[in-house]
PDB file with SEQRES, HELIX, SHEET and CRYST1 records, atoms N, CA, C and O in Angstrom:
SEQRES   1 A   85  MET SER ILE PHE GLU ASN LEU CYS VAL ALA ASP GLU LYS          
SEQRES   2 A   85  GLU VAL GLN ASP PHE ILE SER ASN VAL ALA LYS ASN ILE          
SEQRES   3 A   85  LYS ARG ILE ARG GLN GLU LYS GLY ILE THR GLN LEU ALA          
SEQRES   4 A   85  LEU ALA LEU MET ILE GLY GLN ARG SER ALA THR PHE TYR          
SEQRES   5 A   85  ALA ASN ALA GLU ASN SER ALA LYS ASN ARG ARG PHE ASN          
SEQRES   6 A   85  LEU GLU HIS ILE TYR LYS ILE ALA LYS ALA LEU ASP VAL          
SEQRES   7 A   85  ASP VAL LYS GLU PHE PHE ASP                                  
HELIX    1 AA1 GLU A   12  GLU A   32  1                                  21    
HELIX    2 AA2 GLN A   37  MET A   43  1                                   7    
HELIX    3 AA3 ALA A   49  GLU A   56  1                                   8    
HELIX    4 AA4 LEU A   66  LEU A   76  1                                  11    
HELIX    5 AA5 VAL A   80  PHE A   84  5                                   5    
CRYST1    1.000    1.000    1.000  90.00  90.00  90.00 P 1           1          
ATOM      1  N   MET A   1      -6.884  71.192 -87.325  1.00  0.00           N  
ATOM      2  CA  MET A   1      -5.613  71.890 -87.142  1.00  0.00           C  
ATOM      3  C   MET A   1      -5.922  73.337 -86.832  1.00  0.00           C  
ATOM      4  O   MET A   1      -6.678  73.990 -87.553  1.00  0.00           O  
ATOM      5  N   SER A   2      -5.337  73.834 -85.760  1.00  0.00           N  
ATOM      6  CA  SER A   2      -5.530  75.238 -85.339  1.00  0.00           C  
ATOM      7  C   SER A   2      -4.607  76.104 -86.161  1.00  0.00           C  
ATOM      8  O   SER A   2      -3.519  75.700 -86.572  1.00  0.00           O  
ATOM      9  N   ILE A   3      -5.102  77.354 -86.390  1.00  0.00           N  
ATOM     10  CA  ILE A   3      -4.213  78.364 -87.079  1.00  0.00           C  
ATOM     11  C   ILE A   3      -3.029  78.785 -86.191  1.00  0.00           C  
ATOM     12  O   ILE A   3      -2.047  79.349 -86.674  1.00  0.00           O  
ATOM     13  N   PHE A   4      -3.139  78.507 -84.917  1.00  0.00           N  
ATOM     14  CA  PHE A   4      -2.100  78.861 -83.987  1.00  0.00           C  
ATOM     15  C   PHE A   4      -1.057  77.790 -83.791  1.00  0.00           C  
ATOM     16  O   PHE A   4      -0.056  78.023 -83.114  1.00  0.00           O  
ATOM     17  N   GLU A   5      -1.267  76.612 -84.369  1.00  0.00           N  
ATOM     18  CA  GLU A   5      -0.405  75.463 -84.133  1.00  0.00           C  
ATOM     19  C   GLU A   5       1.050  75.689 -84.559  1.00  0.00           C  
ATOM     20  O   GLU A   5       1.964  75.235 -83.871  1.00  0.00           O  
ATOM     21  N   ASN A   6       1.274  76.365 -85.655  1.00  0.00           N  
ATOM     22  CA  ASN A   6       2.592  76.502 -86.187  1.00  0.00           C  
ATOM     23  C   ASN A   6       3.234  77.893 -85.928  1.00  0.00           C  
ATOM     24  O   ASN A   6       4.176  78.296 -86.611  1.00  0.00           O  
ATOM     25  N   LEU A   7       2.696  78.598 -84.931  1.00  0.00           N  
ATOM     26  CA  LEU A   7       3.237  79.938 -84.638  1.00  0.00           C  
ATOM     27  C   LEU A   7       4.411  79.937 -83.703  1.00  0.00           C  
ATOM     28  O   LEU A   7       5.044  80.983 -83.559  1.00  0.00           O  
ATOM     29  N   CYS A   8       4.742  78.880 -83.077  1.00  0.00           N  
ATOM     30  CA  CYS A   8       5.874  78.826 -82.167  1.00  0.00           C  
ATOM     31  C   CYS A   8       7.167  79.004 -82.933  1.00  0.00           C  
ATOM     32  O   CYS A   8       7.391  78.361 -83.958  1.00  0.00           O  
ATOM     33  N   VAL A   9       8.011  79.881 -82.426  1.00  0.00           N  
ATOM     34  CA  VAL A   9       9.303  80.169 -83.139  1.00  0.00           C  
ATOM     35  C   VAL A   9      10.402  79.186 -82.789  1.00  0.00           C  
ATOM     36  O   VAL A   9      11.418  79.156 -83.483  1.00  0.00           O  
ATOM     37  N   ALA A  10      10.251  78.387 -81.756  1.00  0.00           N  
ATOM     38  CA  ALA A  10      11.296  77.440 -81.392  1.00  0.00           C  
ATOM     39  C   ALA A  10      10.620  76.191 -80.849  1.00  0.00           C  
ATOM     40  O   ALA A  10       9.692  76.290 -80.046  1.00  0.00           O  
ATOM     41  N   ASP A  11      11.075  75.012 -81.278  1.00  0.00           N  
ATOM     42  CA  ASP A  11      10.482  73.802 -80.792  1.00  0.00           C  
ATOM     43  C   ASP A  11      11.180  73.404 -79.446  1.00  0.00           C  
ATOM     44  O   ASP A  11      12.196  73.989 -79.071  1.00  0.00           O  
ATOM     45  N   GLU A  12      10.619  72.418 -78.755  1.00  0.00           N  
ATOM     46  CA  GLU A  12      11.046  72.095 -77.425  1.00  0.00           C  
ATOM     47  C   GLU A  12      12.512  71.613 -77.407  1.00  0.00           C  
ATOM     48  O   GLU A  12      13.233  71.929 -76.460  1.00  0.00           O  
ATOM     49  N   LYS A  13      12.968  70.870 -78.409  1.00  0.00           N  
ATOM     50  CA  LYS A  13      14.325  70.442 -78.457  1.00  0.00           C  
ATOM     51  C   LYS A  13      15.299  71.651 -78.605  1.00  0.00           C  
ATOM     52  O   LYS A  13      16.347  71.695 -77.960  1.00  0.00           O  
ATOM     53  N   GLU A  14      14.932  72.600 -79.449  1.00  0.00           N  
ATOM     54  CA  GLU A  14      15.768  73.747 -79.624  1.00  0.00           C  
ATOM     55  C   GLU A  14      15.902  74.548 -78.295  1.00  0.00           C  
ATOM     56  O   GLU A  14      16.986  75.014 -77.942  1.00  0.00           O  
ATOM     57  N   VAL A  15      14.786  74.687 -77.590  1.00  0.00           N  
ATOM     58  CA  VAL A  15      14.827  75.414 -76.316  1.00  0.00           C  
ATOM     59  C   VAL A  15      15.681  74.632 -75.305  1.00  0.00           C  
ATOM     60  O   VAL A  15      16.513  75.212 -74.608  1.00  0.00           O  
ATOM     61  N   GLN A  16      15.467  73.323 -75.233  1.00  0.00           N  
ATOM     62  CA  GLN A  16      16.235  72.472 -74.309  1.00  0.00           C  
ATOM     63  C   GLN A  16      17.738  72.527 -74.594  1.00  0.00           C  
ATOM     64  O   GLN A  16      18.549  72.567 -73.668  1.00  0.00           O  
ATOM     65  N   ASP A  17      18.111  72.528 -75.897  1.00  0.00           N  
ATOM     66  CA  ASP A  17      19.512  72.610 -76.294  1.00  0.00           C  
ATOM     67  C   ASP A  17      20.093  73.960 -75.846  1.00  0.00           C  
ATOM     68  O   ASP A  17      21.218  74.003 -75.347  1.00  0.00           O  
ATOM     69  N   PHE A  18      19.343  75.070 -76.016  1.00  0.00           N  
ATOM     70  CA  PHE A  18      19.804  76.367 -75.559  1.00  0.00           C  
ATOM     71  C   PHE A  18      20.024  76.413 -74.109  1.00  0.00           C  
ATOM     72  O   PHE A  18      21.067  76.902 -73.677  1.00  0.00           O  
ATOM     73  N   ILE A  19      19.073  75.916 -73.279  1.00  0.00           N  
ATOM     74  CA  ILE A  19      19.195  75.878 -71.853  1.00  0.00           C  
ATOM     75  C   ILE A  19      20.392  75.007 -71.395  1.00  0.00           C  
ATOM     76  O   ILE A  19      21.115  75.367 -70.467  1.00  0.00           O  
ATOM     77  N   SER A  20      20.576  73.875 -72.059  1.00  0.00           N  
ATOM     78  CA  SER A  20      21.691  73.033 -71.742  1.00  0.00           C  
ATOM     79  C   SER A  20      23.010  73.692 -72.042  1.00  0.00           C  
ATOM     80  O   SER A  20      23.957  73.561 -71.267  1.00  0.00           O  
ATOM     81  N   ASN A  21      23.096  74.417 -73.177  1.00  0.00           N  
ATOM     82  CA  ASN A  21      24.368  75.106 -73.549  1.00  0.00           C  
ATOM     83  C   ASN A  21      24.697  76.177 -72.524  1.00  0.00           C  
ATOM     84  O   ASN A  21      25.860  76.318 -72.148  1.00  0.00           O  
ATOM     85  N   VAL A  22      23.731  76.921 -72.070  1.00  0.00           N  
ATOM     86  CA  VAL A  22      23.960  77.969 -71.060  1.00  0.00           C  
ATOM     87  C   VAL A  22      24.496  77.286 -69.772  1.00  0.00           C  
ATOM     88  O   VAL A  22      25.481  77.738 -69.188  1.00  0.00           O  
ATOM     89  N   ALA A  23      23.850  76.227 -69.361  1.00  0.00           N  
ATOM     90  CA  ALA A  23      24.276  75.516 -68.124  1.00  0.00           C  
ATOM     91  C   ALA A  23      25.688  74.957 -68.290  1.00  0.00           C  
ATOM     92  O   ALA A  23      26.478  75.018 -67.348  1.00  0.00           O  
ATOM     93  N   LYS A  24      26.022  74.420 -69.446  1.00  0.00           N  
ATOM     94  CA  LYS A  24      27.354  73.912 -69.687  1.00  0.00           C  
ATOM     95  C   LYS A  24      28.407  75.019 -69.617  1.00  0.00           C  
ATOM     96  O   LYS A  24      29.503  74.800 -69.100  1.00  0.00           O  
ATOM     97  N   ASN A  25      28.086  76.179 -70.123  1.00  0.00           N  
ATOM     98  CA  ASN A  25      28.988  77.304 -70.083  1.00  0.00           C  
ATOM     99  C   ASN A  25      29.227  77.754 -68.633  1.00  0.00           C  
ATOM    100  O   ASN A  25      30.357  78.038 -68.236  1.00  0.00           O  
ATOM    101  N   ILE A  26      28.124  77.813 -67.845  1.00  0.00           N  
ATOM    102  CA  ILE A  26      28.206  78.198 -66.438  1.00  0.00           C  
ATOM    103  C   ILE A  26      29.109  77.190 -65.733  1.00  0.00           C  
ATOM    104  O   ILE A  26      29.980  77.580 -64.956  1.00  0.00           O  
ATOM    105  N   LYS A  27      28.908  75.897 -65.997  1.00  0.00           N  
ATOM    106  CA  LYS A  27      29.691  74.840 -65.336  1.00  0.00           C  
ATOM    107  C   LYS A  27      31.150  74.975 -65.728  1.00  0.00           C  
ATOM    108  O   LYS A  27      32.015  74.879 -64.858  1.00  0.00           O  
ATOM    109  N   ARG A  28      31.465  75.191 -66.995  1.00  0.00           N  
ATOM    110  CA  ARG A  28      32.868  75.310 -67.444  1.00  0.00           C  
ATOM    111  C   ARG A  28      33.528  76.473 -66.787  1.00  0.00           C  
ATOM    112  O   ARG A  28      34.666  76.354 -66.333  1.00  0.00           O  
ATOM    113  N   ILE A  29      32.866  77.591 -66.715  1.00  0.00           N  
ATOM    114  CA  ILE A  29      33.466  78.790 -66.138  1.00  0.00           C  
ATOM    115  C   ILE A  29      33.650  78.623 -64.629  1.00  0.00           C  
ATOM    116  O   ILE A  29      34.660  79.049 -64.068  1.00  0.00           O  
ATOM    117  N   ARG A  30      32.678  78.008 -63.987  1.00  0.00           N  
ATOM    118  CA  ARG A  30      32.767  77.780 -62.514  1.00  0.00           C  
ATOM    119  C   ARG A  30      33.992  76.840 -62.243  1.00  0.00           C  
ATOM    120  O   ARG A  30      34.766  77.093 -61.320  1.00  0.00           O  
ATOM    121  N   GLN A  31      34.148  75.814 -63.012  1.00  0.00           N  
ATOM    122  CA  GLN A  31      35.294  74.899 -62.875  1.00  0.00           C  
ATOM    123  C   GLN A  31      36.598  75.602 -63.137  1.00  0.00           C  
ATOM    124  O   GLN A  31      37.561  75.392 -62.399  1.00  0.00           O  
ATOM    125  N   GLU A  32      36.671  76.440 -64.170  1.00  0.00           N  
ATOM    126  CA  GLU A  32      37.872  77.168 -64.479  1.00  0.00           C  
ATOM    127  C   GLU A  32      38.265  78.094 -63.356  1.00  0.00           C  
ATOM    128  O   GLU A  32      39.456  78.344 -63.168  1.00  0.00           O  
ATOM    129  N   LYS A  33      37.303  78.622 -62.588  1.00  0.00           N  
ATOM    130  CA  LYS A  33      37.526  79.505 -61.474  1.00  0.00           C  
ATOM    131  C   LYS A  33      37.834  78.715 -60.192  1.00  0.00           C  
ATOM    132  O   LYS A  33      38.208  79.305 -59.178  1.00  0.00           O  
ATOM    133  N   GLY A  34      37.681  77.409 -60.233  1.00  0.00           N  
ATOM    134  CA  GLY A  34      37.966  76.560 -59.046  1.00  0.00           C  
ATOM    135  C   GLY A  34      36.924  76.714 -57.926  1.00  0.00           C  
ATOM    136  O   GLY A  34      37.267  76.571 -56.753  1.00  0.00           O  
ATOM    137  N   ILE A  35      35.729  76.987 -58.250  1.00  0.00           N  
ATOM    138  CA  ILE A  35      34.636  77.126 -57.277  1.00  0.00           C  
ATOM    139  C   ILE A  35      33.727  75.918 -57.274  1.00  0.00           C  
ATOM    140  O   ILE A  35      33.299  75.446 -58.327  1.00  0.00           O  
ATOM    141  N   THR A  36      33.430  75.415 -56.073  1.00  0.00           N  
ATOM    142  CA  THR A  36      32.551  74.245 -55.998  1.00  0.00           C  
ATOM    143  C   THR A  36      31.108  74.617 -56.287  1.00  0.00           C  
ATOM    144  O   THR A  36      30.736  75.790 -56.266  1.00  0.00           O  
ATOM    145  N   GLN A  37      30.288  73.584 -56.560  1.00  0.00           N  
ATOM    146  CA  GLN A  37      28.856  73.827 -56.740  1.00  0.00           C  
ATOM    147  C   GLN A  37      28.254  74.387 -55.468  1.00  0.00           C  
ATOM    148  O   GLN A  37      27.445  75.314 -55.505  1.00  0.00           O  
ATOM    149  N   LEU A  38      28.655  73.820 -54.347  1.00  0.00           N  
ATOM    150  CA  LEU A  38      28.068  74.250 -53.070  1.00  0.00           C  
ATOM    151  C   LEU A  38      28.420  75.743 -52.779  1.00  0.00           C  
ATOM    152  O   LEU A  38      27.573  76.540 -52.374  1.00  0.00           O  
ATOM    153  N   ALA A  39      29.685  76.061 -53.004  1.00  0.00           N  
ATOM    154  CA  ALA A  39      30.086  77.439 -52.751  1.00  0.00           C  
ATOM    155  C   ALA A  39      29.311  78.420 -53.654  1.00  0.00           C  
ATOM    156  O   ALA A  39      28.841  79.455 -53.183  1.00  0.00           O  
ATOM    157  N   LEU A  40      29.184  78.099 -54.917  1.00  0.00           N  
ATOM    158  CA  LEU A  40      28.449  78.998 -55.858  1.00  0.00           C  
ATOM    159  C   LEU A  40      26.982  79.016 -55.502  1.00  0.00           C  
ATOM    160  O   LEU A  40      26.347  80.069 -55.560  1.00  0.00           O  
ATOM    161  N   ALA A  41      26.423  77.860 -55.129  1.00  0.00           N  
ATOM    162  CA  ALA A  41      25.011  77.847 -54.757  1.00  0.00           C  
ATOM    163  C   ALA A  41      24.725  78.779 -53.546  1.00  0.00           C  
ATOM    164  O   ALA A  41      23.724  79.496 -53.509  1.00  0.00           O  
ATOM    165  N   LEU A  42      25.666  78.731 -52.547  1.00  0.00           N  
ATOM    166  CA  LEU A  42      25.486  79.607 -51.410  1.00  0.00           C  
ATOM    167  C   LEU A  42      25.626  81.064 -51.758  1.00  0.00           C  
ATOM    168  O   LEU A  42      24.921  81.920 -51.226  1.00  0.00           O  
ATOM    169  N   MET A  43      26.595  81.349 -52.706  1.00  0.00           N  
ATOM    170  CA  MET A  43      26.804  82.702 -53.162  1.00  0.00           C  
ATOM    171  C   MET A  43      25.602  83.344 -53.877  1.00  0.00           C  
ATOM    172  O   MET A  43      25.428  84.562 -53.901  1.00  0.00           O  
ATOM    173  N   ILE A  44      24.793  82.459 -54.449  1.00  0.00           N  
ATOM    174  CA  ILE A  44      23.593  83.031 -55.173  1.00  0.00           C  
ATOM    175  C   ILE A  44      22.324  82.848 -54.352  1.00  0.00           C  
ATOM    176  O   ILE A  44      21.219  83.027 -54.864  1.00  0.00           O  
ATOM    177  N   GLY A  45      22.479  82.494 -53.085  1.00  0.00           N  
ATOM    178  CA  GLY A  45      21.324  82.428 -52.215  1.00  0.00           C  
ATOM    179  C   GLY A  45      20.602  81.125 -52.105  1.00  0.00           C  
ATOM    180  O   GLY A  45      19.507  81.063 -51.546  1.00  0.00           O  
ATOM    181  N   GLN A  46      21.192  80.077 -52.629  1.00  0.00           N  
ATOM    182  CA  GLN A  46      20.586  78.741 -52.483  1.00  0.00           C  
ATOM    183  C   GLN A  46      21.065  78.153 -51.187  1.00  0.00           C  
ATOM    184  O   GLN A  46      22.202  78.417 -50.795  1.00  0.00           O  
ATOM    185  N   ARG A  47      20.270  77.374 -50.503  1.00  0.00           N  
ATOM    186  CA  ARG A  47      20.660  76.846 -49.172  1.00  0.00           C  
ATOM    187  C   ARG A  47      21.488  75.552 -49.329  1.00  0.00           C  
ATOM    188  O   ARG A  47      22.175  75.165 -48.384  1.00  0.00           O  
ATOM    189  N   SER A  48      21.443  74.877 -50.486  1.00  0.00           N  
ATOM    190  CA  SER A  48      22.192  73.677 -50.654  1.00  0.00           C  
ATOM    191  C   SER A  48      22.588  73.606 -52.134  1.00  0.00           C  
ATOM    192  O   SER A  48      22.167  74.418 -52.958  1.00  0.00           O  
ATOM    193  N   ALA A  49      23.403  72.614 -52.428  1.00  0.00           N  
ATOM    194  CA  ALA A  49      23.907  72.502 -53.836  1.00  0.00           C  
ATOM    195  C   ALA A  49      22.946  71.634 -54.652  1.00  0.00           C  
ATOM    196  O   ALA A  49      23.185  71.459 -55.847  1.00  0.00           O  
ATOM    197  N   THR A  50      21.883  71.084 -54.079  1.00  0.00           N  
ATOM    198  CA  THR A  50      21.004  70.178 -54.867  1.00  0.00           C  
ATOM    199  C   THR A  50      20.352  70.869 -56.016  1.00  0.00           C  
ATOM    200  O   THR A  50      20.467  70.398 -57.147  1.00  0.00           O  
ATOM    201  N   PHE A  51      19.664  71.974 -55.789  1.00  0.00           N  
ATOM    202  CA  PHE A  51      19.043  72.662 -56.906  1.00  0.00           C  
ATOM    203  C   PHE A  51      20.067  73.106 -57.928  1.00  0.00           C  
ATOM    204  O   PHE A  51      19.885  72.941 -59.134  1.00  0.00           O  
ATOM    205  N   TYR A  52      21.158  73.679 -57.413  1.00  0.00           N  
ATOM    206  CA  TYR A  52      22.190  74.182 -58.264  1.00  0.00           C  
ATOM    207  C   TYR A  52      22.781  73.093 -59.164  1.00  0.00           C  
ATOM    208  O   TYR A  52      22.894  73.270 -60.377  1.00  0.00           O  
ATOM    209  N   ALA A  53      23.156  71.960 -58.550  1.00  0.00           N  
ATOM    210  CA  ALA A  53      23.707  70.857 -59.320  1.00  0.00           C  
ATOM    211  C   ALA A  53      22.745  70.348 -60.359  1.00  0.00           C  
ATOM    212  O   ALA A  53      23.180  70.049 -61.471  1.00  0.00           O  
ATOM    213  N   ASN A  54      21.486  70.232 -60.077  1.00  0.00           N  
ATOM    214  CA  ASN A  54      20.465  69.780 -61.029  1.00  0.00           C  
ATOM    215  C   ASN A  54      20.346  70.827 -62.186  1.00  0.00           C  
ATOM    216  O   ASN A  54      20.271  70.442 -63.353  1.00  0.00           O  
ATOM    217  N   ALA A  55      20.331  72.082 -61.872  1.00  0.00           N  
ATOM    218  CA  ALA A  55      20.235  73.096 -62.937  1.00  0.00           C  
ATOM    219  C   ALA A  55      21.480  73.119 -63.805  1.00  0.00           C  
ATOM    220  O   ALA A  55      21.400  73.229 -65.029  1.00  0.00           O  
ATOM    221  N   GLU A  56      22.619  73.015 -63.162  1.00  0.00           N  
ATOM    222  CA  GLU A  56      23.890  73.051 -63.950  1.00  0.00           C  
ATOM    223  C   GLU A  56      24.018  71.806 -64.867  1.00  0.00           C  
ATOM    224  O   GLU A  56      24.620  71.874 -65.938  1.00  0.00           O  
ATOM    225  N   ASN A  57      23.442  70.680 -64.422  1.00  0.00           N  
ATOM    226  CA  ASN A  57      23.558  69.455 -65.188  1.00  0.00           C  
ATOM    227  C   ASN A  57      22.273  69.160 -65.969  1.00  0.00           C  
ATOM    228  O   ASN A  57      22.117  68.057 -66.494  1.00  0.00           O  
ATOM    229  N   SER A  58      21.353  70.123 -66.054  1.00  0.00           N  
ATOM    230  CA  SER A  58      20.063  69.995 -66.742  1.00  0.00           C  
ATOM    231  C   SER A  58      19.353  68.691 -66.346  1.00  0.00           C  
ATOM    232  O   SER A  58      18.841  67.952 -67.188  1.00  0.00           O  
ATOM    233  N   ALA A  59      19.345  68.448 -65.056  1.00  0.00           N  
ATOM    234  CA  ALA A  59      18.706  67.263 -64.523  1.00  0.00           C  
ATOM    235  C   ALA A  59      17.350  67.598 -63.806  1.00  0.00           C  
ATOM    236  O   ALA A  59      17.137  68.712 -63.326  1.00  0.00           O  
ATOM    237  N   LYS A  60      16.481  66.605 -63.764  1.00  0.00           N  
ATOM    238  CA  LYS A  60      15.226  66.760 -63.080  1.00  0.00           C  
ATOM    239  C   LYS A  60      14.418  68.029 -63.440  1.00  0.00           C  
ATOM    240  O   LYS A  60      13.706  68.603 -62.616  1.00  0.00           O  
ATOM    241  N   ASN A  61      14.567  68.419 -64.680  1.00  0.00           N  
ATOM    242  CA  ASN A  61      13.853  69.553 -65.258  1.00  0.00           C  
ATOM    243  C   ASN A  61      14.094  70.813 -64.460  1.00  0.00           C  
ATOM    244  O   ASN A  61      13.209  71.665 -64.373  1.00  0.00           O  
ATOM    245  N   ARG A  62      15.281  70.953 -63.868  1.00  0.00           N  
ATOM    246  CA  ARG A  62      15.686  72.160 -63.167  1.00  0.00           C  
ATOM    247  C   ARG A  62      16.457  73.060 -64.147  1.00  0.00           C  
ATOM    248  O   ARG A  62      17.188  72.574 -65.010  1.00  0.00           O  
ATOM    249  N   ARG A  63      16.276  74.381 -63.996  1.00  0.00           N  
ATOM    250  CA  ARG A  63      17.008  75.337 -64.811  1.00  0.00           C  
ATOM    251  C   ARG A  63      17.184  76.608 -64.107  1.00  0.00           C  
ATOM    252  O   ARG A  63      16.404  76.980 -63.230  1.00  0.00           O  
ATOM    253  N   PHE A  64      18.250  77.302 -64.506  1.00  0.00           N  
ATOM    254  CA  PHE A  64      18.546  78.620 -63.960  1.00  0.00           C  
ATOM    255  C   PHE A  64      17.543  79.643 -64.557  1.00  0.00           C  
ATOM    256  O   PHE A  64      17.220  79.605 -65.744  1.00  0.00           O  
ATOM    257  N   ASN A  65      17.084  80.525 -63.713  1.00  0.00           N  
ATOM    258  CA  ASN A  65      16.290  81.646 -64.176  1.00  0.00           C  
ATOM    259  C   ASN A  65      17.181  82.884 -64.379  1.00  0.00           C  
ATOM    260  O   ASN A  65      18.381  82.814 -64.113  1.00  0.00           O  
ATOM    261  N   LEU A  66      16.640  83.980 -64.829  1.00  0.00           N  
ATOM    262  CA  LEU A  66      17.429  85.178 -65.059  1.00  0.00           C  
ATOM    263  C   LEU A  66      18.140  85.714 -63.822  1.00  0.00           C  
ATOM    264  O   LEU A  66      19.278  86.180 -63.891  1.00  0.00           O  
ATOM    265  N   GLU A  67      17.443  85.638 -62.687  1.00  0.00           N  
ATOM    266  CA  GLU A  67      18.011  86.057 -61.430  1.00  0.00           C  
ATOM    267  C   GLU A  67      19.193  85.247 -61.072  1.00  0.00           C  
ATOM    268  O   GLU A  67      20.217  85.795 -60.663  1.00  0.00           O  
ATOM    269  N   HIS A  68      19.094  83.900 -61.216  1.00  0.00           N  
ATOM    270  CA  HIS A  68      20.231  83.027 -60.977  1.00  0.00           C  
ATOM    271  C   HIS A  68      21.419  83.398 -61.848  1.00  0.00           C  
ATOM    272  O   HIS A  68      22.542  83.560 -61.371  1.00  0.00           O  
ATOM    273  N   ILE A  69      21.134  83.532 -63.169  1.00  0.00           N  
ATOM    274  CA  ILE A  69      22.179  83.786 -64.123  1.00  0.00           C  
ATOM    275  C   ILE A  69      22.925  85.120 -63.830  1.00  0.00           C  
ATOM    276  O   ILE A  69      24.142  85.220 -63.984  1.00  0.00           O  
ATOM    277  N   TYR A  70      22.152  86.117 -63.410  1.00  0.00           N  
ATOM    278  CA  TYR A  70      22.720  87.371 -63.040  1.00  0.00           C  
ATOM    279  C   TYR A  70      23.650  87.221 -61.833  1.00  0.00           C  
ATOM    280  O   TYR A  70      24.783  87.700 -61.841  1.00  0.00           O  
ATOM    281  N   LYS A  71      23.150  86.552 -60.808  1.00  0.00           N  
ATOM    282  CA  LYS A  71      23.906  86.400 -59.561  1.00  0.00           C  
ATOM    283  C   LYS A  71      25.182  85.524 -59.842  1.00  0.00           C  
ATOM    284  O   LYS A  71      26.253  85.789 -59.297  1.00  0.00           O  
ATOM    285  N   ILE A  72      25.031  84.468 -60.714  1.00  0.00           N  
ATOM    286  CA  ILE A  72      26.154  83.604 -61.020  1.00  0.00           C  
ATOM    287  C   ILE A  72      27.258  84.431 -61.723  1.00  0.00           C  
ATOM    288  O   ILE A  72      28.441  84.293 -61.414  1.00  0.00           O  
ATOM    289  N   ALA A  73      26.847  85.279 -62.658  1.00  0.00           N  
ATOM    290  CA  ALA A  73      27.841  86.094 -63.353  1.00  0.00           C  
ATOM    291  C   ALA A  73      28.563  86.999 -62.403  1.00  0.00           C  
ATOM    292  O   ALA A  73      29.773  87.184 -62.532  1.00  0.00           O  
ATOM    293  N   LYS A  74      27.855  87.577 -61.439  1.00  0.00           N  
ATOM    294  CA  LYS A  74      28.507  88.463 -60.455  1.00  0.00           C  
ATOM    295  C   LYS A  74      29.420  87.663 -59.581  1.00  0.00           C  
ATOM    296  O   LYS A  74      30.528  88.110 -59.282  1.00  0.00           O  
ATOM    297  N   ALA A  75      28.986  86.454 -59.142  1.00  0.00           N  
ATOM    298  CA  ALA A  75      29.799  85.659 -58.271  1.00  0.00           C  
ATOM    299  C   ALA A  75      31.064  85.162 -58.963  1.00  0.00           C  
ATOM    300  O   ALA A  75      32.114  85.046 -58.331  1.00  0.00           O  
ATOM    301  N   LEU A  76      30.964  84.856 -60.309  1.00  0.00           N  
ATOM    302  CA  LEU A  76      32.085  84.360 -61.009  1.00  0.00           C  
ATOM    303  C   LEU A  76      32.927  85.521 -61.624  1.00  0.00           C  
ATOM    304  O   LEU A  76      33.970  85.286 -62.234  1.00  0.00           O  
ATOM    305  N   ASP A  77      32.466  86.711 -61.452  1.00  0.00           N  
ATOM    306  CA  ASP A  77      33.120  87.928 -61.971  1.00  0.00           C  
ATOM    307  C   ASP A  77      33.329  87.878 -63.468  1.00  0.00           C  
ATOM    308  O   ASP A  77      34.424  88.127 -63.972  1.00  0.00           O  
ATOM    309  N   VAL A  78      32.219  87.541 -64.191  1.00  0.00           N  
ATOM    310  CA  VAL A  78      32.214  87.448 -65.643  1.00  0.00           C  
ATOM    311  C   VAL A  78      31.032  88.234 -66.209  1.00  0.00           C  
ATOM    312  O   VAL A  78      30.043  88.462 -65.513  1.00  0.00           O  
ATOM    313  N   ASP A  79      31.133  88.628 -67.416  1.00  0.00           N  
ATOM    314  CA  ASP A  79      29.998  89.285 -68.086  1.00  0.00           C  
ATOM    315  C   ASP A  79      28.967  88.195 -68.410  1.00  0.00           C  
ATOM    316  O   ASP A  79      29.326  87.136 -68.925  1.00  0.00           O  
ATOM    317  N   VAL A  80      27.757  88.441 -68.126  1.00  0.00           N  
ATOM    318  CA  VAL A  80      26.675  87.441 -68.344  1.00  0.00           C  
ATOM    319  C   VAL A  80      26.663  86.950 -69.769  1.00  0.00           C  
ATOM    320  O   VAL A  80      26.229  85.825 -70.019  1.00  0.00           O  
ATOM    321  N   LYS A  81      27.126  87.751 -70.720  1.00  0.00           N  
ATOM    322  CA  LYS A  81      27.190  87.307 -72.137  1.00  0.00           C  
ATOM    323  C   LYS A  81      28.002  86.046 -72.298  1.00  0.00           C  
ATOM    324  O   LYS A  81      27.735  85.252 -73.201  1.00  0.00           O  
ATOM    325  N   GLU A  82      28.984  85.842 -71.449  1.00  0.00           N  
ATOM    326  CA  GLU A  82      29.850  84.630 -71.619  1.00  0.00           C  
ATOM    327  C   GLU A  82      29.056  83.318 -71.487  1.00  0.00           C  
ATOM    328  O   GLU A  82      29.478  82.282 -72.001  1.00  0.00           O  
ATOM    329  N   PHE A  83      27.941  83.366 -70.818  1.00  0.00           N  
ATOM    330  CA  PHE A  83      27.127  82.123 -70.675  1.00  0.00           C  
ATOM    331  C   PHE A  83      26.389  81.795 -71.982  1.00  0.00           C  
ATOM    332  O   PHE A  83      25.941  80.665 -72.176  1.00  0.00           O  
ATOM    333  N   PHE A  84      26.265  82.780 -72.869  1.00  0.00           N  
ATOM    334  CA  PHE A  84      25.408  82.603 -74.060  1.00  0.00           C  
ATOM    335  C   PHE A  84      26.257  82.344 -75.298  1.00  0.00           C  
ATOM    336  O   PHE A  84      25.703  82.202 -76.388  1.00  0.00           O  
ATOM    337  N   ASP A  85      27.568  82.278 -75.175  1.00  0.00           N  
ATOM    338  CA  ASP A  85      28.425  82.048 -76.385  1.00  0.00           C  
ATOM    339  C   ASP A  85      28.416  80.598 -76.740  1.00  0.00           C  
ATOM    340  O   ASP A  85      29.061  80.195 -77.708  1.00  0.00           O  
TER     341      ASP A  85                                                      
END                                                                             
């Protein structure tokens, strides 16, 4: 057993739950604003909705990075903090 084995502050499930919660909040706010996945994907610089849809639904191990989250907040005209509640 390595002395470094138990140093991780969050296990994989906890991290996955956090990422999923952020994606769900983004999806909820997008839907409240009446914006399609394709429209928002294009607004943040994605060429199609495929990556965006997978990230929003936590599918195929896709996830939003900080740049995406910042651009999504600007596109939806919300404070980025709303995604983390």
